[in-house]
Every structure is written in C-alpha cells, then in structure tokens.
ROMIDREN-633743 format. One line per field, with one value per atom (N, C-alpha, C): atom name; x, y, z. Coordinates in steps of 0.001 Angstrom, whole numbers, always signed. Each point is the difference from the previous one (the first is absolute). Example, Ala and Ser with C-alpha at 12.3 -4.5 7.8 and 13.67 -1.06 7.14 Angstrom:
2
name <- [N	CA	C	N	CA	C]
east <- [+13190	-890	+900	-350	+820	-770]
north <- [-5690	+1190	+1200	+1050	+1190	+1090]
up <- [+7800	+0	+0	-720	+60	+730]
***
This chain:
198
name <- [N	CA	C	N	CA	C	N	CA	C	N	CA	C	N	CA	C	N	CA	C	N	CA	C	N	CA	C	N	CA	C	N	CA	C	N	CA	C	N	CA	C	N	CA	C	N	CA	C	N	CA	C	N	CA	C	N	CA	C	N	CA	C	N	CA	C	N	CA	C	N	CA	C	N	CA	C	N	CA	C	N	CA	C	N	CA	C	N	CA	C	N	CA	C	N	CA	C	N	CA	C	N	CA	C	N	CA	C	N	CA	C	N	CA	C	N	CA	C	N	CA	C	N	CA	C	N	CA	C	N	CA	C	N	CA	C	N	CA	C	N	CA	C	N	CA	C	N	CA	C	N	CA	C	N	CA	C	N	CA	C	N	CA	C	N	CA	C	N	CA	C	N	CA	C	N	CA	C	N	CA	C	N	CA	C	N	CA	C	N	CA	C	N	CA	C	N	CA	C	N	CA	C	N	CA	C	N	CA	C	N	CA	C	N	CA	C	N	CA	C	N	CA	C	N	CA	C	N	CA	C	N	CA	C	N	CA	C	N	CA	C	N	CA	C	N	CA	C	N	CA	C	N	CA	C	N	CA	C	N	CA	C	N	CA	C	N	CA	C	N	CA	C	N	CA	C	N	CA	C	N	CA	C	N	CA	C	N	CA	C	N	CA	C	N	CA	C	N	CA	C	N	CA	C	N	CA	C	N	CA	C	N	CA	C	N	CA	C	N	CA	C	N	CA	C	N	CA	C	N	CA	C	N	CA	C	N	CA	C	N	CA	C	N	CA	C	N	CA	C	N	CA	C	N	CA	C	N	CA	C	N	CA	C	N	CA	C	N	CA	C	N	CA	C	N	CA	C	N	CA	C	N	CA	C	N	CA	C	N	CA	C	N	CA	C	N	CA	C	N	CA	C	N	CA	C	N	CA	C	N	CA	C	N	CA	C	N	CA	C	N	CA	C	N	CA	C	N	CA	C	N	CA	C	N	CA	C	N	CA	C	N	CA	C	N	CA	C	N	CA	C	N	CA	C	N	CA	C	N	CA	C	N	CA	C	N	CA	C	N	CA	C	N	CA	C	N	CA	C	N	CA	C	N	CA	C	N	CA	C	N	CA	C	N	CA	C	N	CA	C	N	CA	C	N	CA	C	N	CA	C	N	CA	C	N	CA	C	N	CA	C	N	CA	C	N	CA	C	N	CA	C	N	CA	C	N	CA	C	N	CA	C	N	CA	C	N	CA	C	N	CA	C	N	CA	C	N	CA	C	N	CA	C	N	CA	C	N	CA	C	N	CA	C	N	CA	C	N	CA	C	N	CA	C	N	CA	C	N	CA	C	N	CA	C	N	CA	C	N	CA	C	N	CA	C	N	CA	C	N	CA	C	N	CA	C	N	CA	C	N	CA	C	N	CA	C	N	CA	C	N	CA	C	N	CA	C	N	CA	C	N	CA	C	N	CA	C	N	CA	C	N	CA	C	N	CA	C	N	CA	C	N	CA	C	N	CA	C	N	CA	C	N	CA	C	N	CA	C	N	CA	C	N	CA	C	N	CA	C	N	CA	C]
east <- [+837	-837	+876	-349	+748	-500	+954	-320	+398	-927	+293	+630	+1036	+639	+112	+66	+123	+610	+988	+606	-992	+122	-948	-3	+1183	+113	-128	-225	-155	+1335	-59	+1204	+695	-616	+601	-1099	-384	-1090	+140	-763	+37	-747	+163	-571	+1124	+10	+1062	-598	+651	-344	+1290	-19	+1198	-107	+1168	+5	+1203	-122	+1062	+225	+1259	+350	+883	+79	+893	-599	-1283	-669	-49	+278	+184	+1464	+961	+1416	+354	+158	+128	+1145	+1190	+1156	-19	-875	-165	-1188	-667	-1197	+384	-643	+295	-1228	+206	-1125	+122	-1131	-82	-1244	+191	-1125	+26	-1181	-159	-951	+404	-816	-470	-1291	-577	-749	-392	-702	+767	+1332	+830	-70	-327	-78	+797	+909	+787	+428	+264	+612	+1354	+863	+1294	-178	-975	-264	-444	-889	-470	+1112	+877	+1134	+938	+241	+857	-546	-1299	-611	+109	-161	+104	+1410	+1022	+1385	+320	-546	+238	-433	-1083	-488	+1015	+901	+998	+1339	+169	+1265	+149	+1255	+280	+76	-1121	-5	+221	-136	+171	-1188	+89	-1098	+543	-775	+358	-1095	+328	-971	+258	-903	+107	-1058	-673	-1140	+373	+1282	+395	+279	-3	+256	-1302	-136	-1135	-1351	-97	-1278	-1089	-1120	-1120	+112	+1055	+200	-403	-860	-396	+561	+603	+528	-951	-152	-885	+778	-258	+718	-183	+1065	-37	+1351	+6	+1234	-82	+1156	+45	+1143	-139	+1045	+48	+1232	+144	+1259	-126	+1137	-376	+1016	-253	-384	-801	-510	+1120	+1115	+1114	+919	-10	+874	-747	-453	-760	+311	-392	+151	-1335	+71	-1213	+158	-1114	-25	-1205	+99	-1126	+44	-1161	-143	-1056	+400	-888	-74	-1167	-172	-741	+221	-675	-64	-685	-60	+1366	+918	+1336	+1084	-384	+979	-130	+911	-91	+1254	-178	+1091	-128	+1132	+42	+1134	-261	+1006	+109	+1228	+284	+947	-357	+804	+37	+1065	+129	-29	-876	-160	+480	+863	+583	-222	-104	-152	-1252	-1090	-1239	-583	+75	-667	+961	+1304	+944	+266	-377	+168	+1492	+398	+1384	+865	-542	+756	-633	+807	-568	-546	-1054	-543	+883	+350	+766	-800	+47	-697	+997	+157	+914	-692	+324	-625	+136	-969	+57	-1337	+86	-1184	+125	-1041	-13	-1137	+294	-1043	-177	-1219	-316	-766	+667	-622	-594	+715	-442	+340	-1008	+200	+657	+1312	+757	-411	-261	-420	-1263	-984	-1242	+249	+964	+261	+719	+868	+767	-459	-994	-514	+897	+531	+892	-497	+90	-413	+1141	+1208	+1166	+25	-315	+107	-1322	+120	-1161	+123	-513	+14	+1414	+155	+1286	-249	+848	-13	+1359	+5	+1268	-128	+1160	+47	+1077	-359	+931	+107	+1226	+226	+401	-700	+236	-252	+479	-284	-433	-923	-603	+21	+300	-41	-1015	-926	-1046	+170	+364	+148	-724	+670	-607	+3	+903	+79	-3	-39	+29	+1289	+707	+1178	-77	+491	-54	+1365	+507	+1212	-396	+299	-325	+1270	+52	+1189	+141	-1080	+19	-1356	+47	-1205	+284	-735	+164	-1223	+213	-1100	+14	-1033	-102	-712	-796	-664	-175	+412	-203	-341	-1235	-443	+260	+832	+285	-256	-865	-345	-409	-744	-545	+909	+1241	+926	+217	+1	+229	+1479	+592	+1383	+11	+1121	+128	+1420	+220	+1326	+558	-813	+437	+112	+1143	+244	+208	-379	+180	+91	+558	-20	+42	-393	+8	-531	-45	-497	-915	-1112	-941	-334	+0	-622	-685	-601	-809	+838	+1328	+889	+778	+164	+865	-370	+493	-130	+1317	+637	+1255	-169	+323	-192	+1192	+188	+922	-810	+78	-777	+935	-193	+788	-967	+184	-850	+810	-494	+623	-767	-1100	-773	+823	+204	+837	-538	-1292	-583	-23	+496	+44	+1241	+1140	+1255	+708	-57	+653	+215	+852	+190	+67	-857	+137	-587]
north <- [-1196	+1196	+1252	+970	+1239	+988	+643	+986	+1375	+918	+1358	+802	+767	+868	+1404	+975	+1397	+781	+834	+814	+1045	+377	+935	+1352	+457	+1310	-57	-1198	-144	-105	-311	-66	-1341	-1021	-1330	-1009	-798	-954	-1158	-1081	-1157	-1169	-1162	-1248	-1011	-721	-963	-1367	-1030	-1362	-809	-1091	-811	-897	-426	-875	+302	-399	+210	-1281	-267	-1142	+488	-776	+320	+856	+322	+797	-811	+564	+1431	+422	-876	+362	+993	+1270	+1075	-223	-343	-118	-1295	-958	-1224	+91	+1143	+160	+124	-796	-52	+471	+860	+557	-277	-107	-108	+795	+1240	+911	+624	+248	+686	+1177	+1132	+1208	+366	+173	+435	+1308	+633	+1290	+977	-27	+899	+1410	+952	+1405	+829	+813	+822	+1301	+963	+1255	+87	+888	+144	+474	+858	+487	-1150	-844	-1151	-997	-198	-897	+526	+1293	+607	-220	+157	-232	-1455	-914	-1428	-358	+489	-271	+609	+1189	+666	-874	-759	-866	-1074	-336	-1039	+586	+1303	+624	+31	-66	+20	+1467	+700	+1440	+715	+1315	+752	-196	+548	-110	+133	-474	+88	+765	+1194	+841	-75	-665	-110	+842	+865	+729	+959	+418	+944	-693	-1346	-747	-564	+74	-632	+517	+1289	+554	-269	-518	-287	-1316	-790	-1281	-1155	-865	-1211	-1211	-905	-1237	-1150	-899	-1150	-1258	-1116	-1212	-1135	-785	-1185	-183	-809	-260	-1391	-523	-1311	-13	-807	-155	-1452	-509	-1400	-173	-670	-251	+189	+25	+250	+1463	+250	+1349	+1008	-419	+907	+152	-988	+10	-640	+798	-580	+691	-653	+547	+578	+1083	+655	+487	+50	+553	+928	+969	+913	+463	+99	+532	+1087	+1227	+1148	+752	+509	+809	+1280	+1026	+1281	+727	+1136	+803	+589	-12	+553	-1069	-1258	-1046	-1153	-975	-1249	-268	-754	-366	-1477	-704	-1381	-121	-654	-112	-1440	-413	-1298	+273	-455	+381	-1088	+28	-830	+936	-276	+838	-758	+634	-635	+836	-694	+622	+880	-528	+777	+234	-1004	+123	-63	-157	-109	+1379	+180	+1279	+286	+1236	+399	-180	-617	-203	+802	+683	+727	-964	+393	-784	+205	-1078	+119	-600	+677	-438	+49	-1096	-29	-667	+463	-591	+873	-142	+708	+676	+1163	+751	+316	-287	+275	+964	+1021	+926	-109	+195	-9	+1268	+911	+1262	+762	-18	+741	+1475	+853	+1424	+653	+138	+548	+1441	+756	+1385	+100	-843	+11	-435	-913	-515	+1018	+819	+945	+1452	+209	+1347	+865	-555	+737	-130	+1106	-35	-415	-124	-345	-1482	-860	-1445	-600	-1096	-739	-1464	-907	-1427	-572	-982	-685	-1492	-796	-1451	-393	-682	-278	-1211	-520	-1083	+341	-77	+344	-1151	-247	-917	+852	-197	+875	-715	+623	-470	+1195	-252	+1066	-377	+956	-202	+955	-563	+801	-128	+1101	+41	+1256	+863	+1300	+870	-315	+701	-1018	+491	-843	+253	-1061	+149	-1032	+382	-858	-35	-1196	-186	-621	+690	-489	-556	-1333	-639	+302	-160	+287	+537	+931	+505	+34	-812	-65	+621	+1110	+729	-253	-643	-261	+1133	+779	+1159	+1069	+1219	+1149	+1206	+457	+1134	+1297	+873	+1315	+1048	+943	+1069	-543	-1118	-562	-938	-203	-905	-1238	-1172	-1257	-340	-29	-425	-1473	-673	-1415	-284	-1230	-432	+923	+228	+796	-932	+43	-822	+900	-493	+802	-899	+551	-624	+1117	-284	+1079	-400	+1004	-175	+1167	-331	+1031	-214	+1063	+0	+1347	+220	+1207	+1254	-153	+1148	+255	-1023	+176	-948	+351	-820	+45	-1167	-97	-975	+431	-854	+86	-1085	-29	-401	+802	-250	-80	-1031	-174	-127	+831	-58	-379	-998	-404	+526	+681	+595	+1139	+34	+1033	+1408	+120	+1317	+391	-895	+267	-675	+346	-696	+684	-619	+596	-1057	+346	-774	+987	-156	+834	-721]
up <- [+0	+0	+0	-839	-77	+1061	+660	+1022	-523	+25	-458	+1130	-346	+986	-564	+895	-407	+1149	-304	+1046	+478	+1264	+599	-700	-432	-638	-1520	-560	-1434	-722	-1292	-811	+20	+630	+27	+308	-1021	+197	-972	+256	-874	+604	-619	+497	+170	+1129	+273	+297	-512	+380	+81	+742	+150	+1207	+505	+1166	+879	+1271	+969	+788	+354	+834	+1154	+1040	+1103	+1082	-88	+1018	+1303	+1180	+299	+122	-361	+121	-1098	+352	-982	-981	+514	-880	-813	+367	-779	-938	+29	-822	-1469	-844	-1438	-763	-994	-743	-1495	-639	-1461	-393	-368	-206	-1384	-530	-1282	+172	-535	+78	-1401	-156	-1269	+230	-1099	+86	+882	-111	+802	-575	+840	-407	+1003	-509	+910	-660	+847	-414	+697	-465	+661	+1444	+221	+1353	+907	-516	+772	+259	-996	+178	+1078	+3	+1015	+1399	+155	+1314	+406	-967	+293	+464	-709	+385	+1359	+268	+1282	+1177	-189	+1074	+371	-927	+250	+442	-91	+379	+1515	+461	+1441	+457	-82	+231	-1318	-27	-1242	-918	-1208	-957	-1414	-958	-1414	-730	-479	-692	-1501	-732	-1458	-703	+757	-550	-1127	-65	-1052	-1332	+9	-1226	-563	-1303	-670	+444	+230	+441	-1038	+484	-893	-732	+276	-677	+904	-506	+709	-731	+741	-558	+312	-975	+154	-392	+698	-375	+977	+145	+858	+668	+1064	+732	+618	+416	+646	+994	+1046	+1009	+443	+184	+394	+837	+1141	+874	+1451	+873	+1411	+203	+1024	+223	+196	+590	+244	-1207	-904	-1183	-1161	-966	-1095	-1326	-1087	-1344	-458	-759	-460	-1435	-707	-1354	-117	-896	-243	-1444	-615	-1354	+45	-365	+108	-1321	-308	-1204	+356	-819	+203	-1331	-26	-1216	-335	+978	-207	-116	-301	-220	+966	-154	+732	+827	+1100	+887	+362	-3	+471	+1006	+1129	+1054	+491	+298	+606	+1169	+1194	+1166	+1058	+797	+1193	+1202	+949	+1179	+1230	+796	+1179	+1250	+1139	+1324	+77	-539	-60	+1392	+863	+1304	+1176	-255	+1111	+602	+1250	+684	+188	-302	+177	-1219	-1052	-1233	-1130	-820	-1136	-1049	-663	-1103	-1224	-690	-1239	-1149	-1130	-1214	-1147	-716	-1139	-1172	-1215	-1169	-1226	-908	-1275	-287	-643	-411	-1485	-758	-1436	-318	-785	-441	-1512	-445	-1428	-321	-729	-401	+1186	+1125	+1180	-190	+50	-247	+1217	-59	+1120	+289	-1051	+183	+833	-289	+771	+1440	+194	+1344	+879	-593	+810	-191	-862	-201	-856	-1087	-895	-1434	-743	-1405	-914	+532	-813	-350	+987	-186	-454	-747	-465	+363	-850	+310	+98	+895	+170	+179	-648	+182	+545	+1148	+666	+901	+426	+980	+1025	+1272	+1073	+986	+465	+1109	+1203	+1107	+1140	+1317	+1074	+1351	+834	+911	+786	+1472	+853	+1445	+603	+778	+646	+1497	+642	+1451	+458	+733	+289	-1252	-927	-1271	-1130	-1214	-1189	-763	-390	-851	-1120	-1189	-1173	-669	-250	-787	-1330	-1092	-1335	-638	-128	-566	-1482	-726	-1438	-444	-923	-654	-1494	-751	-1449	-659	-687	-633	-1502	-493	-1437	-730	+754	-587	+1052	-313	+875	-864	+94	-805	+746	-609	+548	-1071	+287	-940	-1362	+26	-1225	-758	+470	-686	+855	-664	+701	+15	+1197	+174	+413	-251	+361	+477	+466	+470	+1087	+1026	+1145	+1207	+684	+1178	+1219	+1172	+1212	+1220	+1056	+1319	+1020	+1236	+964	+1362	+879	+1372	+347	+656	+439	+1470	+761	+1317	+169	+1139	+162	+185	+5	+80	-1287	-848	-1166	-1133	-1192	-1190	-755	-171	-727	-1158	-1215	-1167	-953	-744	-1131	-1228	-1056	-1214	-1197	-813	-1226	-1170	-1009	-1181	-1232	-743	-1251	-1211	+268	-1081	-607	-1317	-620	+208	+285	+233	+1472	+849	+1428	+575	-561	+319	+1168	+1188	+1156	+1076	+958	+1222	+1146	+1012	+1204	+1190]
***
C-alpha cells in the first residue's frame, strides 16, 4: 500500500511504498522503499535537508524560484547507510542522481553523501536567476558533508553542453569545493570558443 506524505510547510511531497526489516533495532533496520509522484521545490528540499542537519540550516530558496520538480526516487539498505536514486523533471530541465548516504541517524557523526548527478538541458540561468546562462547538460561526481554546515567536494564535472549568451559550449571540465563561507573551483575548457584554464 502506498502512503502519501507531505511536508508541513509544503514543497516536498509524494507517495511511498516498500518494506522494512530489523525493527525495533534502529541500526539493524533495513529498508527497501520506492517513492512515486514526488514533487518538490528547491525551497522545500532545503527545509527537508535542514531537518537532518546537526543544527544550522540550508536555504535554497534563492535557487530555481517558481520551479517545481516531479519524478520518482528509491532507497535500499540499512537505515543508517543506504543507496538512493532519484529522477526529476521540470519545465527547466531534468536531473538524475545516484548516491550513497552514510551516518544518517548516528548522533554525533556528520551525514555524508557521495555519488553522481546528471543534468539534461537544465536551465542554469533559471535556476540561479541569470539571463546570461541557459540550458546545460553535465555529469558530476561529488561528495557532501552535512553537519552544522554544508560542504561539497566536486571530484569531476564534465559539461557536454553549456549555453552562455545563446551559444552552446562543450568539452568543459571542472572540479572544486563549496562550503557556506567559500567557493573554490578549477575550470578547463577545450571548446575553441571558450579556451581557458582558471
């Protein structure tokens, strides 16, 4: 039977069905869940992640204003360490994610998330509120730590399409680190019209 869920403040809802084993031993609890009719906004996602942070908050409300994502997700493994996938679509492009989540419920340990994110024609300009950028198709491998703050290490970012001022660039590579105090990146472009390293 599918159970409908919805966050109190909105922006995060869907239907979930699956099974659990190992109850009531929390760390032995095993889940196999599928989420359908998933609907979320960046603001709703930020509030959802904030609930799992060890203090602090994640504000994503300035990104993707007016954009709703729809799709499905799945999770399988122990409650404290499991694998998850998500496929989301919107009027501003598509996102697919595959991730491993660790230390989800262990008190005193930061949550870590590692995996890959793929975008297909995701309108970066609409997501960040800029008229310069347009659709982008890319694949990134990254790891994320959620504690009192959020930090992201991006091992590789391969951009097959990046629209800037109406022109589609390709063969752009990047890596970097983000936290709530700084952003450090290295970008390499092999596109002859965007040839640089910085």
